[in-house]
C-alpha positions, -999 to 999 in steps of 0.1 A, spaced: -363 42 -68 -374 79 -69 -369 99 -39 -395 110 -11 -402 141 5 -418 139 38 -437 167 50 -427 175 86 -429 213 88 -459 220 105 -473 244 133 -497 214 139 -521 237 162 -552 208 160 -530 187 180 -522 209 206 -512 211 229 -489 181 221 -469 200 190 -465 224 219 -438 196 234 -427 181 200 -438 185 163 -460 166 153 -441 137 135 -418 135 161 -446 123 186 -441 88 195 -462 55 183 -462 26 200 -420 33 207 -413 49 178 -413 84 169 -441 88 137 -410 102 116 -391 71 116 -419 45 112 -428 65 78 -395 61 64 -393 24 78 -420 23 52 -406 39 29 -374 22 32 -391 -12 27 -408 0 -5 -374 12 -11 -370 38 -10 -334 52 -1 -335 88 -2 -357 111 17 -358 144 29 -377 165 54 -386 198 55 -383 217 88 -397 249 105 -415 242 141 -394 224 168 -369 212 136 -344 197 165 -369 174 183 -372 160 146 -334 160 135 -321 147 169 -347 119 163 -338 113 125 -304 120 119 -294 107 85 -307 79 87 -283 53 79 -297 30 106 -330 31 81 -308 21 53 -317 52 39 -303 85 35 -319 119 48 -316 153 40 -335 185 49 -351 214 38 -352 243 61 -377 268 60 -374 305 75 -386 328 86 -422 316 76 -436 282 72 -440 279 36 -474 256 32 -482 220 15 -475 234 -23 -444 260 -10 -425 234 9 -426 211 -19 -413 239 -43 -385 248 -18 -373 214 -17 -374 207 -50 -337 216 -57 -324 194 -27 -339 169 -43 -328 170 -76 -354 143 -91 -380 148 -120 -404 128 -104 -406 122 -60 -426 111 -34 -447 136 -13 -457 123 14 -476 141 50 -455 133 82 -489 130 105 -504 99 87 -492 57 89 -506 42 59 -492 12 42 -505 19 2 -488 0 -24 -457 26 -35 -447 7 -63 -481 -1 -79 -489 39 -69 -457 51 -92 -464 26 -120 -494 35 -120 -486 78 -119 -456 67 -152 -483 50 -172 -511 77 -175 -483 110 -177 -496 127 -147 -488 160 -129 -503 146 -95 -514 109 -82 -532 108 -50 -537 80 -33 -573 76 -15 -595 55 -1 -636 59 -5 -641 88 22 -663 65 48 -665 97 76 -675 130 52 -683 146 85 -652 147 94 -629 151 61 -629 174 32 -626 153 -2 -618 144 -31 -638 137 -62 -626 108 -84 -649 97 -125 -648 65 -131 -617 67 -151 -595 79 -122 -593 115 -130 -598 139 -104 -627 167 -106 -619 191 -74 -620 193 -39 -650 194 -16 -651 204 24 -663 179 52 -702 171 52 -700 177 11 -734 155 1 -714 142 -26 -694 112 -31 -661 112 -25 -626 100 -19 -606 109 11 -566 117 4 -547 94 24 -509 115 23 -494 101 -3 -485 112 -34 -466 110 -65 -457 144 -84 -435 155 -107 -414 188 -103 -432 212 -135 -462 207 -112 -443 236 -86 -416 246 -104 -435 273 -117 -443 287 -77 -423 316 -65 -398 298 -39 -400 307 0 -429 323 -5 -448 318 25 -489 301 22 -484 284 -8 -511 255 -9 -519 227 -29 -553 241 -22 -548 266 -49 -521 245 -67 -543 215 -75 -575 231 -92 -556 246 -114 -541 223 -127 -570 209 -135 -584 236 -149 -552 246 -170 -539 208 -179 -569 188 -179 -557 154 -172 -527 161 -149 -544 153 -115 -555 120 -111 -566 89 -81 -547 62 -70 -575 48 -54 -570 18 -28 -585 2 -1 -550 10 24 -555 13 58 -546 48 71 -540 63 107 -544 97 114 -531 117 141 -545 151 134 -558 153 174 -548 143 205 -576 123 210 -569 107 170 -534 109 183 -543 87 217 -565 62 200 -539 55 170 -506 51 194 -529 25 215 -536 5 184 -507 -1 173 -491 -7 204 -518 -31 210 -514 -46 180 -474 -53 181 -475 -64 218 -464 -41 234 -482 -39 270 -479 -1 277 -468 27 254 -443 38 274 -413 59 264 -370 65 275 -366 65 312 -402 63 326 -402 67 368 -437 45 380 -445 43 412 -453 2 421 -485 14 436 -497 38 408 -521 32 385 -517 37 342 -544 26 319 -546 32 283 -522 56 284 -493 75 265 -462 84 281 -433 105 264 -395 101 276 -384 106 316 -418 109 329 -424 104 364 -458 90 379 -456 97 419 -467 73 442 -506 62 444 -514 84 410 -537 74 391 -539 77 351 -562 67 328 -569 75 288 -544 105 291 -510 115 269 -482 124 291 -454 140 276 -420 148 283 -407 154 315 -439 153 336 -438 148 367 -472 136 379 -476 140 420 -485 114 445 -523 107 451 -535 128 422 -561 111 394 -564 122 357 -589 110 332 -587 121 293 -560 147 291 -531 158 282 -500 166 304 -472 184 299 -444 209 318 -456 246 312 -431 260 294 -441 294 273 -477 301 265 -505 279 276 -532 270 246 -565 276 251 -584 253 274 -550 245 289 -546 252 329 -521 246 353 -532 222 382 -502 207 406 -474 222 384 -483 199 349 -504 222 319 -537 198 315 -557 205 286 -586 176 276 -582 152 251 
């Protein structure tokens, strides 16, 4: 099986303020960090070697993944400093570590059950440089799209609200190293948004789509994250999505919320549809609905206020 690069270096600006506490891929989802769920699915598909790229809050990832031996695979790390290198630059940076002519590239913010072995077979059969897993774009007001012809060739890309019928990329690709090898190493802001249209122009047929009906779950915003975490917790039979060492007073009420590690919910507190991040102490006899709560360290993000010793923002 080919190796995989999991993209976990991004700043996750749309996920703030949650991404001020952990890297996006380290967020807990139904009791497990998202990145471990992604790696477990890759391992189940036969992947035994993976690389994670790192930049933003890297310790929150490395401390939860290690070498991934317990998942039956080997994980190594590609460091990006002082700048994050982008969706193409990060791949270019990791080529030497991957050491393979062909590999998977997997977004670190999406869960999907796309058929990875079938996708690899399709990629090999067509001789493409890039094969992207896509589903019909049923929410064009929310997502940009991939334009695909009847033969599976990617013709281009459109933004949100485009009138053309399009497909939605669900975060899994099979790529050839040569597609990225011509990029400068360690150059920030190298993006597939520029690279892939250039490949389409210069090498027609080199970018293809693997059209599927696979499920995907997005964690782009705090609201998306809460919905995904609660959906998986319910599906997996968890009464609540609660992290390590919680302290919840007997008369506190917690409903449809996600509690991270070392959270303290005071007596008489009411918490509904909230994300309570690491180390937060929710004061007794307070009520919170539809907000994120974090320890106020560093600068506040737009929309946050300090209330009762917590940084609070609407979902």
